[in-house]
C-alpha positions in Angstrom: -0.4 -199.1 -24.7 -3.6 -200.4 -25.2 -6.5 -198.5 -24.4 -8.1 -201.8 -22.4 -5.1 -202.6 -20.5 -4.9 -199.0 -18.8 -8.5 -199.1 -17.8 -7.9 -202.7 -16.1 -4.5 -200.9 -14.1 -7.2 -197.6 -13.1 -9.8 -200.2 -12.0 -7.3 -202.2 -9.5 -6.0 -198.9 -8.3 -9.5 -197.7 -7.3 -10.4 -200.6 -6.1 -7.1 -201.0 -3.8 -7.3 -197.7 -2.5 -11.1 -198.4 -1.3 -10.1 -201.0 0.2 -7.5 -199.0 2.1 -10.0 -196.0 3.1 -12.7 -198.9 4.5 -9.9 -200.1 6.6 -8.3 -196.8 8.2 -11.4 -196.4 10.9 -10.6 -200.0 12.5 -6.7 -199.3 12.5 -7.0 -196.4 14.3 -9.5 -197.9 16.5 -7.0 -200.7 17.5 -4.1 -197.6 17.9 -6.2 -196.2 20.7 -6.5 -199.1 22.5 -2.9 -200.2 22.6 -2.6 -196.4 24.0 -5.3 -194.9 25.7 -2.9 -193.4 28.1 -1.0 -191.1 25.9 -4.6 -189.5 25.2 -5.9 -189.4 28.5 -2.7 -188.7 30.6 -4.7 -189.9 33.9 -3.2 -190.5 37.1 -2.7 -194.5 36.4 -0.6 -193.2 33.4 2.0 -190.7 35.3 2.7 -193.8 37.6 3.5 -195.7 34.9 7.1 -194.1 35.0 7.0 -192.0 38.3 6.1 -194.1 40.7 8.8 -195.2 43.4 8.4 -198.8 42.2 10.4 -197.8 38.7 13.4 -197.8 37.7 15.1 -194.6 38.5 14.7 -190.8 37.1 16.9 -187.8 37.8 17.0 -184.5 36.5 19.6 -181.6 36.8 18.0 -178.8 39.0 18.8 -175.1 38.7 21.4 -175.9 41.5 23.1 -177.8 39.7 22.4 -180.9 41.6 20.5 -184.2 40.5 16.9 -184.5 41.8 15.2 -187.3 41.7 11.3 -187.1 39.3 10.2 -189.7 41.3 6.4 -188.9 43.1 5.2 -191.9 45.5 2.9 -194.9 45.3 -0.6 -194.7 44.7 -1.6 -195.8 47.9 0.8 -192.6 49.9 -0.9 -190.2 47.6 -4.5 -191.6 47.7 -4.2 -190.6 51.6 -3.5 -186.9 50.6 -5.5 -183.9 50.7 -4.8 -183.6 46.7 -6.5 -187.5 45.9 -9.5 -186.6 43.7 -7.5 -184.7 41.6 -5.4 -185.7 38.6 -1.5 -185.2 38.3 -1.9 -182.6 35.0 -3.9 -180.4 36.9 -0.9 -178.8 38.8 1.7 -179.8 35.7 -0.6 -178.2 33.5 2.3 -177.9 30.6 2.4 -181.6 30.0 0.1 -182.6 27.9 1.7 -186.2 26.4 3.0 -189.4 27.7 6.4 -188.4 25.9 9.8 -187.7 27.5 9.6 -184.4 29.0 12.1 -182.0 28.5 13.5 -179.8 31.2 13.0 -176.4 29.0 9.2 -177.5 28.9 8.3 -178.8 31.9 7.9 -175.9 34.9 7.4 -176.7 38.5 3.9 -176.3 39.5 3.0 -172.8 41.4 1.0 -173.9 44.3 -0.3 -170.3 45.3 -1.4 -169.4 41.9 -3.4 -172.9 42.0 -5.3 -172.3 45.2 -5.6 -168.6 44.8 -7.4 -169.3 41.1 -9.6 -171.5 42.8 -10.4 -169.0 45.7 -11.4 -166.8 43.0 -13.7 -168.9 41.7 -15.1 -169.9 44.9 -15.9 -166.0 45.1 -17.9 -165.7 42.0 -19.2 -169.1 42.0 -20.6 -167.9 46.1 -19.3 -171.5 47.7 -16.8 -169.8 49.7 -18.7 -170.9 53.2 -18.5 -174.8 52.0 -14.0 -174.1 51.5 -12.9 -173.6 54.9 -9.9 -175.0 54.2 -9.0 -173.3 51.1 -9.6 -170.2 52.8 -7.3 -170.7 55.5 -4.8 -171.8 52.7 -5.1 -168.5 51.0 -4.7 -167.0 54.4 -1.4 -168.6 54.6 0.2 -168.0 51.3 -0.7 -163.8 51.9 1.1 -164.5 55.2 3.6 -166.4 53.8 4.8 -163.7 51.4 5.3 -161.5 54.4 7.3 -164.0 56.0 11.3 -164.3 56.4 10.8 -167.5 54.4 9.4 -165.9 51.4 12.9 -163.6 51.4 15.4 -164.0 48.5 18.3 -166.9 49.4 21.7 -165.2 49.9 23.0 -168.0 48.2 20.4 -168.0 45.0 19.2 -164.3 45.0 16.3 -165.9 42.7 15.0 -168.2 45.0 13.3 -167.7 48.3 14.8 -168.9 51.6 12.2 -171.8 51.7 9.0 -172.7 49.5 6.0 -174.8 50.3 7.4 -177.9 48.7 10.0 -177.8 51.0 7.8 -177.9 53.8 4.4 -179.5 52.4 6.0 -183.1 50.8 3.9 -182.5 47.3 1.9 -186.2 46.8 1.5 -187.4 50.3 0.8 -183.5 52.1 -2.4 -183.8 54.7 -2.3 -182.3 57.7 -5.0 -183.7 60.0 -8.3 -180.8 60.3 -9.0 -182.1 63.6 -6.1 -180.7 66.3 -7.1 -183.1 69.0 -6.8 -186.1 66.9 -3.7 -188.9 67.0 -3.3 -188.3 63.2 -2.2 -183.9 64.4 -0.3 -185.7 67.4 1.7 -187.7 64.9 2.0 -185.5 62.6 3.7 -182.7 65.4 5.9 -184.8 66.1 7.3 -184.9 62.9 7.4 -181.0 62.6 11.3 -180.5 64.3 12.6 -183.6 62.3 11.1 -181.7 59.1 12.7 -178.0 59.9 15.7 -179.6 60.8 16.5 -180.1 57.1 17.6 -176.6 57.6 18.0 -175.6 60.8 19.9 -178.8 62.1 21.8 -176.9 64.9 18.6 -175.4 66.4 17.4 -179.5 66.0 20.0 -180.9 67.8 19.6 -178.7 70.6 15.8 -178.4 70.8 16.2 -182.5 70.9 17.9 -182.5 74.1 15.7 -179.3 76.0 13.2 -180.0 78.0 10.5 -179.8 75.4 12.1 -181.8 72.9 12.3 -184.5 75.5 8.5 -184.1 75.6 7.6 -183.9 72.3 9.6 -186.4 71.0 10.5 -188.9 74.0 7.3 -188.5 75.5 5.1 -188.6 72.5 3.2 -185.3 74.5 1.1 -183.7 71.3 1.2 -180.4 73.8 4.6 -179.9 74.2 6.1 -176.9 72.3 7.1 -177.9 68.6 8.7 -175.3 66.3 5.4 -174.0 64.6 4.4 -173.5 68.5 6.8 -170.5 68.7 7.4 -169.6 65.1 4.4 -170.1 63.5 3.7 -172.3 60.3 3.4 -169.4 58.0 4.0 -166.3 59.5 7.9 -167.4 60.1 9.9 -164.1 60.6 12.8 -162.5 61.6 13.7 -163.3 65.6 15.2 -159.9 66.5 11.8 -158.0 65.3 9.8 -156.9 68.4 6.5 -158.4 66.9 8.1 -161.5 67.1 9.3 -161.1 70.8 5.9 -160.2 72.3 4.7 -162.9 69.9 7.0 -165.4 71.7 5.6 -164.2 75.0 2.3 -164.8 74.2 3.3 -168.4 72.7 5.2 -169.7 75.9 1.5 -168.1 78.0 -0.2 -170.1 76.1 1.1 -173.3 78.1 2.8 -171.3 81.2 -0.7 -169.1 82.3 0.4 -168.9 85.7 3.7 -168.0 84.8 3.0 -165.4 82.5 0.5 -163.4 84.7 3.0 -163.4 87.7 5.8 -162.0 84.7 3.1 -160.0 83.8 2.9 -158.0 87.3 6.9 -157.4 87.1 8.1 -154.3 85.3 9.3 -156.5 82.3 6.2 -158.1 81.5 4.0 -154.7 82.0 6.5 -153.1 78.9 5.8 -156.1 77.5 2.2 -156.0 77.8 2.2 -152.0 76.3 3.6 -153.8 73.1 7.3 -153.0 73.5 10.5 -155.1 73.3 13.2 -153.2 75.6 12.9 -155.5 78.8 13.4 -159.0 79.1 11.1 -161.4 77.8 11.1 -165.9 78.2 13.6 -166.6 76.0 15.9 -164.1 77.5 16.1 -165.9 80.9 14.9 -169.4 79.4 16.9 -169.7 76.1 15.1 -170.4 73.4 15.6 -174.1 71.8 17.9 -175.4 74.6 15.1 -174.7 77.5 16.5 -177.3 80.8 14.7 -177.6 83.9 16.3 -174.7 86.4 17.5 -177.5 88.3 20.0 -178.3 85.8 23.4 -176.7 85.9 23.2 -176.4 82.2 20.6 -174.2 82.7 20.4 -170.2 81.9 18.2 -169.8 85.2 20.2 -172.0 87.4 21.7 -170.1 90.4 25.3 -170.8 89.5 24.4 -169.0 86.1 21.1 -166.7 87.1 23.6 -163.8 87.1 25.0 -164.6 84.2 22.2 -164.3 82.6 20.7 -161.2 84.2 24.0 -159.3 83.0 23.1 -160.2 78.8 20.6 -157.7 79.3 21.8 -155.5 82.2 25.7 -154.7 81.3 27.0 -152.4 82.6 26.2 -150.5 79.0 23.0 -149.8 78.0 21.9 -151.1 81.8 23.7 -150.6 84.8 25.6 -153.9 85.8 23.2 -156.4 87.3 24.4 -156.9 91.2 24.8 -160.0 93.2 21.1 -159.4 94.5 19.5 -160.0 91.1 19.7 -163.9 91.7 17.3 -163.6 94.0 14.5 -161.6 92.4 11.9 -163.9 91.5 10.7 -162.9 88.4 7.1 -165.6 88.9 6.7 -164.6 92.0 2.8 -164.3 93.3 1.0 -163.3 96.6 -0.7 -166.7 97.6 2.2 -169.2 97.8 3.3 -168.2 101.7 5.7 -171.4 101.5 7.4 -170.3 98.5 7.4 -166.1 98.8 6.6 -165.1 102.4 8.0 -161.7 101.7 5.4 -161.3 98.8 2.2 -162.8 100.4 2.6 -160.6 103.8 3.3 -157.6 101.4 0.5 -158.2 99.4 -2.0 -159.0 102.0 -0.7 -155.9 104.4 -1.7 -153.6 101.3 -5.0 -155.2 100.5 -6.0 -154.6 104.1 -4.7 -151.0 104.0 -6.7 -150.0 101.1 -10.0 -152.0 102.5 -9.9 -150.0 106.0 -9.2 -146.4 104.2 -11.6 -147.2 101.7 -14.1 -148.6 103.6 -13.7 -145.8 106.5 -13.8 -142.5 104.0 -16.1 -144.1 101.6 -18.8 -144.2 104.9 -17.4 -141.0 105.9 -18.5 -139.0 102.3 -21.1 -141.2 101.8 -23.0 -140.2 105.5 -21.5 -136.7 105.0 -23.4 -136.4 101.7 -26.6 -137.1 102.8 -26.5 -135.5 106.3 -25.7 -131.8 104.3 -28.6 -133.1 101.5 -30.8 -133.1 104.6 -30.2 -129.6 105.9 -30.3 -128.0 102.8 -33.9 -129.4 102.3 -34.8 -128.3 105.3 -33.0 -124.9 105.2 -31.0 -125.7 108.6 -27.5 -125.2 106.8 -26.3 -122.1 105.0 -25.8 -122.5 101.2 -22.5 -122.2 99.4 -21.9 -118.8 98.8 -20.7 -118.0 95.4 -18.3 -115.1 94.5 -20.6 -113.7 92.0 -23.7 -113.5 94.5 -21.5 -111.5 96.9 -22.1 -108.0 97.7 -19.3 -105.7 96.7 -18.2 -104.5 99.7 -18.0 -108.9 101.0 -14.7 -109.2 103.1 -13.2 -112.2 102.3 -10.8 -114.3 104.9 -6.9 -115.1 104.0 -6.7 -118.7 104.3 -3.7 -120.5 102.1 -0.6 -117.9 101.8 0.7 -117.8 97.8 3.2 -120.6 98.7 0.6 -123.0 99.9 -1.4 -122.3 96.9 1.4 -122.7 94.2 2.9 -125.7 96.2 -0.8 -127.1 95.9 -0.6 -126.4 92.3 2.5 -128.1 91.5 1.2 -131.1 93.4 -1.5 -131.5 91.8 -0.2 -131.4 88.5 2.9 -133.4 89.1 0.4 -136.5 90.7 -2.1 -136.4 87.8 1.5 -136.6 85.9 2.6 -140.0 88.1 -0.7 -141.5 88.1 -0.9 -141.0 84.3 2.1 -142.8 83.3 2.5 -145.0 86.4 -1.3 -146.7 86.2 -0.4 -147.1 82.0 2.3 -149.7 83.5 0.3 -150.7 86.5 -2.9 -151.3 83.9 -0.7 -152.4 80.9 -3.3 -155.0 80.0 -6.0 -152.3 79.4 -6.7 -151.2 75.7 -5.9 -147.2 76.7 -2.3 -148.5 78.4 -0.8 -148.5 75.5 -2.7 -145.6 73.7 -1.1 -143.6 76.6 2.3 -145.0 76.2 2.6 -144.2 72.4 1.7 -141.0 72.7 4.2 -140.3 75.6 7.2 -141.9 73.6 7.2 -145.4 74.2 8.0 -147.2 77.4 11.1 -145.1 77.4 9.3 -142.3 77.3 6.5 -143.1 79.8 9.6 -143.6 82.2 11.2 -140.6 81.6 8.7 -138.5 82.4 7.1 -140.4 85.6 10.7 -140.6 86.8 11.2 -136.9 86.2 8.1 -136.2 87.8 8.9 -137.7 91.1 12.0 -136.4 91.3 10.1 -132.9 90.9 7.5 -134.1 93.4 10.0 -135.0 96.0 12.0 -131.9 95.7 9.0 -129.7 96.3 8.2 -131.7 98.9 11.9 -131.4 100.7 11.9 -127.7 99.8 8.1 -127.1 101.8 9.3 -129.2 105.3 12.5 -127.1 105.5 10.7 -123.8 104.7 7.7 -125.1 107.3 10.1 -126.6 109.9 12.6 -123.2 109.5 9.2 -120.8 110.4 8.3 -123.0 113.2 11.9 -123.6 115.1 12.0 -119.7 115.4 8.5 -119.2 115.9 9.0 -119.3 119.9 4.7 -119.3 121.1 4.0 -121.9 118.4 2.6 -125.4 120.3 3.0 -128.3 118.3 -0.8 -129.8 119.4 -2.2 -126.3 119.9 -4.8 -125.1 117.0 -2.6 -124.1 114.9 -0.6 -126.9 114.4 -1.4 -129.9 111.6 0.4 -132.6 114.4 -2.9 -134.9 115.0 -4.4 -134.0 118.4 -6.8 -135.7 120.6 -9.2 -133.1 119.8 -9.4 -134.7 116.1 -10.6 -137.8 117.8 -12.8 -136.2 119.3 -14.3 -134.4 116.4 -14.2 -137.4 114.4 -16.2 -139.3 116.5 -18.8 -136.2 117.0 -18.9 -135.8 113.3 -20.6 -139.3 113.3 -23.0 -138.5 115.4 -23.3 -135.8 113.6 -24.2 -137.7 110.8 -26.7 -139.4 112.6 -28.6 -136.8 113.9 -27.2 -137.8 117.6 -25.3 -134.5 118.2 -24.5 -131.2 116.8 -22.0 -130.8 114.1 -18.3 -130.2 116.4 -16.8 -126.8 115.9 -13.6 -127.3 113.9 -11.1 -124.7 114.6 -8.1 -124.3 111.8 -7.2 -127.6 111.0 -9.6 -130.0 110.5 -9.0 -134.1 110.9 -9.7 -134.9 107.7 -7.5 -132.0 106.2 -4.6 -133.0 108.5 -5.1 -136.5 107.1 -4.4 -135.0 103.6 -1.3 -133.1 104.6 0.2 -136.1 106.1 -0.7 -138.6 103.5 1.6 -136.7 101.7 4.4 -137.5 103.9 3.5 -141.0 103.7 3.3 -141.2 99.9 6.4 -139.6 99.4 8.4 -142.2 102.1 6.2 -145.4 100.9 5.4 -144.8 97.1 9.0 -142.5 96.8 10.9 -145.1 98.6 10.0 -148.4 96.5 10.3 -146.6 93.7 13.6 -145.4 94.2 14.6 -148.8 94.9 13.1 -149.6 91.2 14.6 -147.3 90.0 18.5 -148.0 90.5 18.3 -151.9 90.7 22.3 -152.3 90.9 22.4 -150.3 93.7 19.5 -151.7 95.4 20.4 -155.4 94.7 24.1 -154.5 96.2 22.7 -154.3 99.7 19.6 -156.1 99.8 18.2 -159.6 98.2 16.4 -159.6 95.3 13.3 -160.3 96.8 12.4 -156.6 97.9 11.8 -155.7 94.1 9.0 -158.1 94.1 7.8 -156.6 97.5 8.5 -152.8 96.3 6.7 -153.3 92.8 3.7 -154.7 95.0 4.1 -151.9 97.5 4.8 -148.7 95.0 1.9 -150.2 92.9 -1.0 -151.0 95.0 -0.1 -147.8 97.7 -0.5 -145.6 94.1 -3.5 -147.1 93.1 -4.9 -145.6 96.9 -3.3 -142.7 96.5 -5.3 -142.1 93.2 -8.5 -143.6 94.2 -8.7 -141.5 97.2 -7.6 -138.2 95.6 -10.2 -138.4 92.9 -13.4 -139.4 95.1 -12.6 -138.4 98.8 -10.9 -135.6 98.6 -12.6 -134.3 95.5 -15.6 -134.7 97.5 -14.1 -132.6 100.5 -13.4 -129.9 99.2 -16.0 -129.8 95.7 -18.4 -132.0 95.8 -20.1 -131.8 98.7 -23.5 -130.4 99.0 -22.4 -127.4 100.5 -20.2 -126.7 98.0 -22.1 -127.4 95.0 -22.0 -126.3 92.2 -17.8 -127.4 92.1 -15.0 -126.1 92.0 -14.3 -124.2 95.5 -11.6 -121.9 94.2 -10.1 -121.0 98.0 -7.1 -123.1 97.1 -6.5 -121.0 93.8 -7.1 -117.5 95.1 -6.2 -118.3 98.8 -10.0 -116.5 100.1 -13.2 -117.8 101.4 -15.6 -115.6 102.0 -16.3 -114.7 105.3 -19.5 -116.2 106.7 -18.1 -119.5 105.0 -15.0 -119.4 107.0 -17.5 -118.7 109.8 -19.7 -121.9 109.5 -16.4 -124.1 108.1 -13.7 -123.0 110.9 -16.1 -122.2 114.0 -13.2 -122.3 116.9 -10.8 -120.5 115.0 -13.2 -117.6 113.9 -14.0 -117.4 117.7 -10.4 -117.2 118.7 -9.6 -114.8 116.1 -12.3 -112.7 117.5 -11.7 -112.5 120.3 -8.1 -111.6 120.4 -8.8 -108.8 117.8 -6.9 -110.5 115.5 -9.6 -111.4 112.9 -9.8 -107.5 110.7 -5.3 -108.4 110.1 -7.0 -111.5 107.7 -9.4 -110.1 106.0 -9.7 -108.7 102.5 -11.6 -107.6 99.3 -13.1 -110.3 97.0 -10.9 -111.3 94.6 -10.9 -109.5 90.9 -13.3 -111.0 88.3 -10.1 -112.3 86.3 -8.5 -114.2 89.2 -12.1 -115.4 89.9 -12.4 -116.8 86.5 -9.2 -118.2 85.8 -9.7 -120.0 89.2 -12.9 -121.3 88.1 -11.7 -122.7 84.4 -8.2 -124.0 86.2 -10.4 -126.2 88.9 -12.2 -127.4 86.4 -9.9 -128.6 84.6 -8.4 -130.4 86.7 -11.2 -131.8 88.0 -12.0 -133.0 84.4 -8.6 -134.4 84.8 -8.8 -136.4 87.7 -12.3 -138.0 87.0 -10.9 -138.6 83.6 -7.9 -140.3 85.8 -10.2 -142.1 87.5 -12.5 -143.7 85.1 -9.1 -145.0 83.6 -7.9 -146.7 86.7 -11.1 -147.6 87.5 -11.5 -150.0 83.9 -7.6 -151.2 85.0 -8.5 -152.4 88.2 -12.1 -153.8 87.4 -10.1 -155.5 84.2 -8.6 -157.8 86.4 -4.7 -158.5 86.5 -2.7 -160.4 83.6 
């Protein structure tokens, strides 16, 4: 080949290559112009395949079923809460617009995405600007602890329910304003959504009073699935926490019903935080709640006994008997037409409480200022302290050993009854559940209360039999005499005279062996055993009570038992404590005569002058005189007295908190 010819070929090749290189940028520009979506992957690009209006696209899922890969139209996505986000913000593993192989495409992790955004917000200090994101993160945390997050029985590798099963992936938009029409419309759709998995419950709910109210009447305030089960804290319905939650959920709408239910023993145990007693759904049902007038309703009169026997089944609890049917779990004290027995019982107890407290608190107040005035004027003798007495000072034997033991036993048992009883009565307070937990829960509380009640009645019966035997054997005993605890006309005269003395209108009455206020304390125990004990016994054995009596007696017994116990507790820890320990002539407390049985002779002469004179005139005084109690006995009695006073005043504070805290 000639050299000149080879040079021509080389020149031609270089010319062609340079021309191609010059044209390359223009070709690249044409390619980008023709396929911009392949590089940007914006929402419009994704919609070219995944729009519902396009041809059908399916892929096999983990369950072996075909699943549509269509999203939604851009119009619906544009109204969703994620409208401003690009598809690839969630589908981060999709990097091109070509066909996506299943092995390279994973379902987006909603939780991971939202938690990452929340972490970024915390680092940037913009948490306050993202309240809805904070709500979402809290919901995620709640979901992970929920029943839905547990492994599915059929597919253990998957959860029972995932975010996307409840929240439509692309059109999700729960209205933030719960008062808006949009939120009401969303609530109406919830049952159908839950029903995709819980179809039987949906069918039952649809025919219930709640379902008709929500679905047929479009009442947005009517309960939906999430009203009882919540949205993300879905839990096992057998858990105590869920049972308590349901009661509160029902009470959100039925406030008056919750208040009346809370006053029953069922409600008190519930307020303490325990699930042993009947809740709303035990009586009314859960998804299929019907009006009481409906023959199919669980609380219809024809079905009520059967409903009660679901819990009072004769196994764990005594079998419910006929009277259970007429028990009114929602009885109140202000509707005379519907609940006349409750109205009468409540009004009687209120009048009794006001009358007793008004009289005795006035009595104590006047007494305090009268004695205080006397002490200042040095007209009254100061209280004699055992430690200040000379060695030869004599003491009067006022109480025998049996009286002292009975008094101590009654004091300890009564305080136990007050603590356990008021923990139930004031179950709505913060202290009552603490006491219940410390004493073994609701069952432990009930057991201790009933054992204490049995001991109280037992000691009372023993005392009564002992006293009656002695009195009937004593031929010289006079039932209305000075040594008798039976009230007489002198007591009435002494009471009037005491008020005159309070007001400086006369001398202080000369009391004999028993004063009128001591007799009141004594006979109050008889009243308490009859009223508190009787009503408590009816409540403790409901199956026997309901065999012979109508169910409304439970309502009345509950009122009387609680109110009378409240009266007894407050009276003991105010009036009784004042009369015996906190009067100016008794300070400083405690008065230990009830523990030692001995009273300084001078104090006895001042407090019971009529008895003192009788014994002196008859020459019998000497046989009642003894030496001062020993130092250990005195110290032990003071410690015991102060301990009981401290316990009593603590109980008084707890009862006061419960009373001022109102009812449920």
